[in-house]
C-alpha positions as CSV (number, residue, x, y, z in Angstrom):
1,X,72.1,-27.6,2.0
2,X,69.0,-29.1,2.7
3,X,68.8,-27.8,6.6
4,X,68.8,-24.4,5.0
5,X,66.0,-24.6,2.5
6,X,64.0,-25.6,5.1
7,X,65.3,-22.8,7.1
8,X,64.0,-20.9,4.2
9,X,61.3,-22.0,3.3
10,X,59.9,-21.8,6.6
11,X,60.1,-18.1,7.5
12,X,58.9,-17.6,3.9
13,X,55.2,-19.1,5.3
14,X,56.0,-16.9,8.2
15,X,56.4,-14.1,7.0
16,X,52.7,-14.6,4.2
17,X,51.5,-15.5,7.8
18,X,52.4,-12.5,9.3
19,X,51.1,-10.7,6.0
20,X,48.2,-12.2,5.9
21,X,47.2,-11.9,9.7
22,X,48.1,-8.4,9.4
23,X,45.2,-7.7,7.2
24,X,42.8,-9.4,8.8
25,X,39.7,-7.2,11.2
26,X,37.1,-7.6,12.9
27,X,33.5,-6.1,11.8
28,X,32.7,-3.7,14.5
29,X,29.3,-4.2,13.7
30,X,28.9,-7.8,13.4
31,X,32.0,-9.7,14.9
32,X,32.7,-11.1,11.5
33,X,36.5,-11.8,11.0
34,X,37.3,-9.6,7.5
35,X,40.3,-9.7,5.0
36,X,39.3,-8.0,2.5
37,X,38.3,-4.3,2.1
38,X,34.6,-4.6,3.2
39,X,33.0,-6.7,5.5
40,X,31.0,-10.0,3.9
41,X,28.3,-10.2,5.9
42,X,26.9,-6.9,6.0
43,X,28.9,-4.9,4.1
44,X,31.0,-2.1,6.9
45,X,33.4,-1.0,5.5
46,X,37.1,-1.9,7.5
47,X,39.0,0.5,9.5
48,X,41.3,2.9,8.5
49,X,39.9,3.3,5.2
50,X,40.0,-0.2,3.5
51,X,40.8,1.4,-0.1
52,X,44.1,3.0,1.2
53,X,43.4,6.3,1.8
54,X,44.5,6.7,5.6
55,X,41.0,7.5,6.9
56,X,38.4,6.5,8.8
57,X,34.9,5.4,7.6
58,X,32.2,6.6,9.7
59,X,29.3,5.5,7.7
60,X,26.0,3.8,8.8
61,X,25.8,0.8,6.9
62,X,21.7,-0.2,6.9
63,X,22.0,-4.2,7.5
64,X,18.4,-6.6,5.5
65,X,16.6,-6.4,9.2
66,X,13.8,-3.5,7.8
67,X,10.3,-4.7,8.5
68,X,6.3,-3.8,8.8
69,X,5.6,-4.9,11.8
70,X,2.1,-4.4,12.4
71,X,-0.8,-2.6,10.2
72,X,-4.5,-1.5,11.8
73,X,-7.4,-0.5,10.9
74,X,-9.1,1.8,12.7
75,X,-12.6,2.5,13.5
76,X,-12.8,5.7,11.8
77,X,-11.2,4.1,8.6
78,X,-7.8,4.9,8.2
79,X,-5.2,2.3,9.0
80,X,-2.0,2.7,11.5
81,X,1.3,1.2,10.1
82,X,5.0,0.5,11.4
83,X,7.8,-0.3,11.1
84,X,11.2,-1.0,12.2
85,X,15.5,-1.5,11.1
86,X,16.6,0.1,8.1
87,X,17.5,3.3,8.0
88,X,16.3,6.8,7.8
89,X,14.2,8.8,6.3
90,X,11.8,6.1,4.5
91,X,9.1,5.8,2.0
92,X,5.6,4.2,2.0
93,X,4.2,2.9,-1.0
94,X,0.9,0.3,-0.8
95,X,-0.9,-1.2,-3.7
96,X,-4.1,-3.5,-3.9
97,X,-3.1,-6.8,-4.1
98,X,-2.6,-8.1,-7.6
99,X,-1.1,-12.0,-7.1
100,X,1.0,-13.5,-4.8
101,X,4.5,-12.0,-6.4
102,X,4.6,-8.2,-5.4
103,X,4.0,-7.0,-9.2
104,X,1.3,-4.6,-8.8
105,X,0.4,-5.2,-12.2
106,X,-0.2,-2.9,-16.1
107,X,-3.5,-1.3,-14.7
108,X,-3.1,-1.1,-10.6
109,X,-1.9,2.2,-8.8
110,X,0.8,1.9,-6.9
111,X,0.1,5.0,-4.0
112,X,2.6,6.5,-2.0
113,X,1.2,7.0,1.2
114,X,4.4,9.7,2.0
115,X,7.9,10.1,1.6
116,X,11.3,11.1,3.7
117,X,10.1,9.8,6.8
118,X,12.2,9.9,10.0
119,X,9.8,8.0,11.9
120,X,8.8,4.7,12.1
121,X,4.9,4.7,11.8
122,X,2.3,7.0,10.0
123,X,-1.1,6.9,9.4
124,X,-3.1,6.7,6.0
125,X,-6.6,7.9,5.8
126,X,-7.8,7.0,2.0
127,X,-8.0,4.0,0.3
128,X,-7.9,1.0,1.7
129,X,-11.5,-0.9,1.4
130,X,-12.9,-3.0,3.9
131,X,-12.7,-7.3,3.5
132,X,-10.2,-6.0,-0.2
133,X,-6.2,-7.2,0.3
134,X,-2.8,-4.7,-0.2
135,X,0.0,-3.9,-0.7
136,X,2.3,-2.5,1.9
137,X,6.0,-1.1,1.2
138,X,8.6,0.5,3.7
139,X,11.9,1.8,2.1
140,X,15.3,2.1,3.5
141,X,18.0,5.5,2.7
142,X,19.3,2.4,1.5
143,X,17.3,1.5,-1.0
144,X,16.2,-1.7,1.0
145,X,12.2,-2.8,0.9
146,X,9.7,-4.6,3.4
147,X,6.6,-5.9,2.7
148,X,3.5,-6.3,4.2
149,X,0.4,-8.4,3.3
150,X,-2.5,-6.7,4.4
151,X,-6.2,-7.5,5.2
152,X,-8.6,-4.7,6.5
153,X,-10.9,-7.7,7.7
154,X,-14.6,-6.7,7.5
155,X,-17.0,-6.8,10.8
156,X,-19.5,-8.8,11.4
157,X,-23.5,-6.7,12.1
158,X,-26.6,-7.9,13.1
159,X,-28.5,-4.0,13.5
160,X,-29.2,-4.3,9.9
161,X,-29.9,-7.8,8.9
162,X,-32.7,-8.0,6.4
163,X,-32.7,-5.7,5.1
164,X,-30.9,-4.4,1.2
165,X,-29.8,-2.0,-1.3
166,X,-31.1,-0.4,-4.2
167,X,-29.3,1.1,-6.6
168,X,-30.0,2.6,-10.0
169,X,-27.8,4.7,-12.7
170,X,-28.9,8.4,-12.8
171,X,-27.0,11.0,-15.5
172,X,-28.3,14.5,-15.4
173,X,-27.2,16.2,-19.1
174,X,-28.2,20.0,-19.9
175,X,-30.6,19.7,-16.5
176,X,-31.8,16.9,-17.9
177,X,-32.3,14.0,-15.7
178,X,-32.2,10.2,-16.9
179,X,-32.3,7.3,-15.5
180,X,-29.9,4.9,-17.6
181,X,-29.3,0.6,-18.1
182,X,-25.0,1.8,-18.7
183,X,-22.9,4.6,-19.1
184,X,-20.7,5.5,-22.5
185,X,-17.2,5.3,-21.5
186,X,-16.9,8.3,-23.9
187,X,-19.6,10.8,-22.6
188,X,-18.5,10.6,-19.2
189,X,-14.9,11.6,-20.1
190,X,-16.3,14.3,-22.6
191,X,-18.8,15.8,-20.2
192,X,-18.1,14.5,-15.9
193,X,-16.8,17.9,-15.2
194,X,-19.8,19.7,-16.2
195,X,-22.4,16.8,-15.1
196,X,-24.4,14.3,-13.5
197,X,-23.0,10.7,-14.0
198,X,-23.9,9.0,-10.8
199,X,-27.1,6.9,-9.2
200,X,-29.8,6.7,-6.9
201,X,-29.2,5.1,-3.9
202,X,-31.0,3.0,-1.2
203,X,-30.5,1.8,2.1
204,X,-34.1,-0.1,2.3
205,X,-34.2,-1.1,6.0
206,X,-37.5,-1.7,8.8
207,X,-38.1,0.4,11.8
208,X,-35.2,-0.1,13.9
209,X,-36.5,0.9,18.2
210,X,-33.1,3.6,17.9
211,X,-31.6,5.1,15.6
212,X,-28.6,3.6,14.2
213,X,-25.5,5.4,13.7
214,X,-22.8,4.0,11.5
215,X,-19.8,4.7,9.2
216,X,-20.6,4.6,5.4
217,X,-18.5,3.7,2.6
218,X,-18.7,3.2,-0.6
219,X,-16.0,1.6,-3.3
220,X,-16.4,0.9,-7.2
221,X,-14.0,-2.0,-8.2
222,X,-12.7,-1.8,-11.9
223,X,-13.0,-4.3,-15.1
224,X,-9.7,-5.7,-13.6
225,X,-11.0,-6.0,-9.8
226,X,-9.0,-2.9,-8.6
227,X,-10.9,-1.0,-5.9
228,X,-11.7,2.4,-5.3
229,X,-12.5,4.2,-2.4
230,X,-14.6,7.5,-2.5
231,X,-16.8,8.0,-0.3
232,X,-16.9,7.5,3.6
233,X,-19.4,9.5,6.4
234,X,-21.0,8.8,9.8
235,X,-25.0,8.4,9.5
236,X,-28.0,8.2,11.2
237,X,-30.4,5.6,10.3
238,X,-34.1,4.9,11.9
239,X,-36.6,3.8,8.1
240,X,-35.2,3.7,4.9
241,X,-31.5,5.7,4.1
242,X,-30.6,7.4,0.5
243,X,-28.0,9.4,-1.0
244,X,-30.2,10.5,-4.0
245,X,-28.7,10.5,-7.4
246,X,-24.9,10.3,-5.9
247,X,-22.1,11.9,-8.0
248,X,-19.1,9.4,-9.0
249,X,-17.1,12.3,-10.5
250,X,-14.9,11.4,-7.5
251,X,-14.5,8.0,-9.7
252,X,-14.4,9.9,-12.9
253,X,-12.3,12.1,-12.5
254,X,-9.5,9.5,-10.3
255,X,-9.6,7.7,-13.9
256,X,-8.8,10.0,-16.2
257,X,-5.6,11.6,-13.6
258,X,-4.8,8.0,-13.3
259,X,-5.0,5.9,-16.2
260,X,-5.7,8.0,-18.6
261,X,-9.4,7.7,-19.6
262,X,-12.5,5.4,-18.2
263,X,-11.6,1.7,-18.7
264,X,-15.3,-0.1,-20.0
265,X,-16.4,-3.1,-19.1
266,X,-18.5,-4.0,-16.1
267,X,-17.8,-2.3,-12.7
268,X,-18.8,-3.5,-8.7
269,X,-20.8,-0.6,-6.5
270,X,-20.3,-1.6,-2.4
271,X,-21.7,-0.6,-0.4
272,X,-20.2,-0.9,3.5
273,X,-21.6,-0.6,6.2
274,X,-19.0,-0.3,9.9
275,X,-16.7,-2.2,7.1
276,X,-19.6,-5.5,6.8
277,X,-20.1,-5.7,3.3
278,X,-23.0,-4.7,2.9
279,X,-24.3,-5.0,-1.2
280,X,-23.0,-4.8,-4.4
281,X,-24.8,-4.1,-7.6
282,X,-23.5,-3.9,-11.0
283,X,-22.8,-0.5,-13.1
284,X,-22.0,-2.1,-17.5
285,X,-19.4,1.2,-19.2
286,X,-19.8,1.2,-22.7
């Protein structure tokens, strides 16, 4: 009798092992041995239809290999970004570096550089201020994200050493121009489309032996610290360079449309020459 019981238990173990073996499969994507309907390593469905449908699933599953491989500031001011892995199409976002937790914050804009991207590279032409850090985010079709800590560093320059920036606030309302000590946010919001609120900007330099050609960039830093690049131009200089009564309409329009209004507080104006910080001044916004 004991022999029959032992034989019966042995046969039950064999059948159980055979059934388990029949359910075991090897993932065609990563080679992992599995006994469930989906690979726990990469998520690939069981070949032959793990749900009992009997159909073969051919869905391409994106893994976590998405990464940004390169970001560089070009001589024309554009930024070239490359990435690899993931599943197309991709979307690119970027924002000013508010903190190390990738949190853009309530007062920091998240820009979209492009969507529906099939390739793995893109060049952006605006918004990046030299010397400021940014987060660049690539999102693939499956919602995976890769982050890149990007700092378009400042280049050293010596041709304009000893020079200085002068800056004064200017406003022109009803064809009357004046120099002011501060700006009024409410006044600008009411009249910035029909009036001029900007500054007289000068680069005072000594006489150069040859004309010096450079790229000028102007940026405004909000009270929160967020930068906004609003002007870029190629210039030549052999003495004092002027941007007489430069209008800041681009700045006010950006603030009204992106922030819902012009924040009060202290703003910082910075002028860059060939990506080097040439000088800075402060703007009081009441």
